[in-house]
N, C-alpha and C positions, 0 to 999 in steps of 0.2 A: 321252746320256752319263749313267748313274746315279751315286750316290755310290760303290758298289761298283767300278765301272769306272774311275772317278777315282782312286780309291784305289790300284788296281793299277797306273795309270800313275806315280802319284808315287812309290809304291814302288820301281817299275822305274828310275826317274830316281834316286833314291837309292842303290839297289845299284848302279849304273854309276859314280856319283861317288865311293862307297866303292871303288872299284877303284883309284882314282886318290888320294883324300885319305884316308889310314889313320887311322883311331880318332876323327873329328870329326863323326859323323853329325848331332849335336844342332846342329852350327853349321850343317850343309847344309839341316837343317829349318827353321831359321829363315829363312835366304836366300831357300828357296823360298816360307815364308810371305810374305816381303816382295815377292816378285815376285808373289805371286798377289793381294797387296793394293794394288798399284800403287805401291808405296813405293821406298825408296832404303836400300841399306845402305853403313855404314861399318865398315871391317876395319882396326883399330889392331893393329900388331905390328910386332915387329923385321923385318928382311930377312931372307930365305931361309926365311920360315915358310909358305910355300905359298898365299899370299893372291891373288897373280896367278893360280896355278895352279887355285884353288879357282872365281875367276870365269868363267875360260876354260872349264872343264870345264862348270859348270852352263849356260853357252850353249850348248855343244856339245850336251848332253844333252836340252835344252829346244827344240833347233832354232830358235833365235832369232838374228838378225843380230848380229854381236858386233864392236864397235870398239875400240881401246885409246888413249889420249891418256898420254903420258910428261909428267908435269906437272915443269917445270924453272923456274928463275928468271926466264928469259927468254921464257917462254911468253905469247902476247898473247891476250885475249879472241877476236879474230877467229881465232886458230888453233883453237880450240874451235867456236864457233858457223858459220864461215863468211863470206863478205864479198862485195861486189860488185866484180865483175871487169869492166874495158871489153873488148867485143868489139870487135875492128877491122873485121871484116868486116860484120856488123850495124850498127855504129856507135852502140851503146848500152850500157849496164852491166848484166849478167848476175849473178843471185844463184848462187853456188858454194857449195853446202851443206859445212858443216863434219861432222867424225868425230861431233858430237852426235846427228846425224840416223841414228838407229839404234835398235834394241832394248834390247839391254844396252851401255852406256858403262862400259868400265873407266877411271875416273879414277885412274892409278897414281901414287902419292906426292903426292897431294892438296896437301898441306901444305909441297911445296917451292914452289909457285908463289906469287907477291905475292897479296894480298886482292884486286885489281882483277880479277885473271884467275880466281880462286875464285870472284867474286861471278857470271861469267859464267854459272856454271852455276845461278843461283838461279830465274831465269825458267823454264827449261826443267824444273827438278825440280819446281816447285810448281805452274807452270800448264799445263805439257805443250806449250811453244810457246815460239818465239825471234822477237823482233823486231829487225829489222836496219833502219837507214834508214828506220825508221816502216811498215815492211812485216811483217807478223807472219806466221810460218810455224810450221804445226802439226808437232809431232813424231808420229815414228811410234808406233802402240800395238800391243802393250805397250811401254813403256819405262821404263827402270829403269837407274840409276847404282850402282855398284859402286865405292866410293871406297877407296882404301887410303892409309893414312899410317902414317908412324914416329912413334914416341912422340916428344911435344912437347921432351923433354929433348935430343934429337938437335940436332946444330949444323947451320945452313942451313935450319931449317923455320920455317913461319909458322902459328902454332895458329889454326884456323878460329874465326871469331866466332860467337857465339850464335846469330845469326839464320842462319849458314850451317849450323851443327849441327842446329838444330831441323827442317831439310828432312830430314834422316835419320831413316826409321823405326827402326832399331837401329843401335847402335855394338856391335860384336863383336871379340872376339879369338880366335884359333885356340889360340896357347899351344904350348908344346913337347910334343910328343908323349911318350908313356911309354916306358920302356925296351922293351918287347915291340913296340911299334907302331914305334919307329924301326928296329928289327930288320927287321920286316916291311917297311918301307920300301926297306931297301937289298935284301932279297929279291926284291922285285917288280922293282927296277930290272935286277937280273942276268937275271931271267926274260924280260922282255920285249926285252932287247937294243937298246933304245933310250931316249934322254932324253926322247921325246914320248910318252906314252902315248895310247892309242887307246881311245875310249869310243863306244857307238852313240848314236844321236838317238833319243829317244822321243817326245817331243811335237813341237807345231807351234803357231803362232799361234794357229790357231782352236780347240784344245784348252785352250790357255792360257786365251783370252779366256771359253771357256765355262766353265772353273773359276772364274774371277773371278766370273761371274755367279752360280754356285753358292754362293759364300761368302757372298754376300748372305741366305740363307735359312738359314745357320747359327744355331742357336737360341741365345740367351744369357738367363739368368734376371735378373730383376729385382736379387736378391740379390746377384749378381755384378757387374752394373752399379755398385750401392752400394760394392761391395768395391772396384771401381776407383778409383771417386771417393773414398772413404776414405784409398786410398793415397798418391794425389796431393794431397790436402787436408794429408796428414800431412806430407807434404814441403815444404809451405810453412812447417809451425810447426816443423820440425826447427831444433836450436838452431845448426848449424853451416852452415845456408843461408840465402843473401841473396835468392834467387830459385828457387821452387819450379816443380814441374812445372806446366806449363800446360793449359788445357783442350785444347788440340790434341794435346800429350802423353795425356791420358787416351784421347782418341778413337782416336790410334793404337795405344794397348795394346788397346782394345776390338777394333779391327780385326784386330790381329795375332793375338790370341786366337783369334778366329774362323776365321782361315786355318790356325792351327797344329791346331786341332781336326780341320779339314777333313784335313790332311796325316795326323793320325792316325786318320782313317777314322770318325772320328764327326760327326753332323751337331748337335751341341750340346757348349756349353764346360763345362769342369769348373773348380773353383778351381786346380789344379794347373796348366792351361795359363796362367793369369795369374801363378802363382807363378813359373814356368819363364822367362817372359818379361818380368816387370817390370824386371830388372836391365838387360838390353840395351835395353829400348824407352825406359825412365825416366833411367837416370842420366847420360847424356850432356846433359840437358836441365836439370841442376842448376847453379846459380851460386852458389859458397861464398862465405862470409864473407870479406873479405881476412885476418883474422887466423887463418882455417883453411887458407890455401892451404897451408902449409907443415907442417900436422899430419899424422899417419900415416892418419888416417882418409880413404878415397876417397870418391868417387862412388858407386861400386858397393857398397862396405860401409853407405854412409847409407842405400841403397834397401834392402839387405838387412836392415838393422836396423828399417827401417821395417815390412817384411814380418813380422817378428818381434813387432811391437808391434798390429798392425791383425788383429783377429779374422777368422778364415776362415770365411765363411758355410758352413752345412749344407744340402747340396741333395739 
């Protein structure tokens, strides 16, 4: 598979998702870039904004196995990872895998579960493995967590700790559709005569793994690497920030920019790739000073202001 063939496949996937998710192509591109980077995505938005629908549609179009966990206050870690169950016939314990053993896992409303349950995802997300009673089980490849959460101001939510947030390559929001897009959503519902939209499967595991290898050959100039480092270092000096972006955050932005360039049909990164991705890739990694928690300046606005400060290299 060459670059042109890969881009044709990716374009077909995006077109299929566009049949269902109206007016959010940029979000679709970011989620696909995360998948091709072996990363994980956190989608924060209010109920009814198509967070779950986006995850299910991407899983369907990419041909990957999909499972969903509804996070609730009484959800236990074993409900995610699985546990050892006694087999009375064999007279021994056998491991029964949990829903985490899949390609794409939708962790729906992740911040409705207590921290202990949230932490059950940590090892799987970072190490691509789960350890139960001292035995390690490898995850399927590719493996991606798409977590959704309601805004933290909602009642009955547990904000994700920084260690958990750092496992997500991006934090994104779909936002309300435009007036015309919302009209189109209703028209499409009338036309298909069903609540469940149908999409075609375009990819499979082998094609995705091949694309993941191709991304390692996407070229990025030294000046753009320096640009990324300048952005993250500026985040550590910002007057509102207590803890800035870590070196892991810089690496995640670089990987994401290469995958994004690949999705755009290029074998090289341009400055706009980095500028387009900096907010979703970096803003959730900031820890603000306590005196700025109630100020109107958000983490997203801080990264945007940093992008305005740091000179863009000419290539």
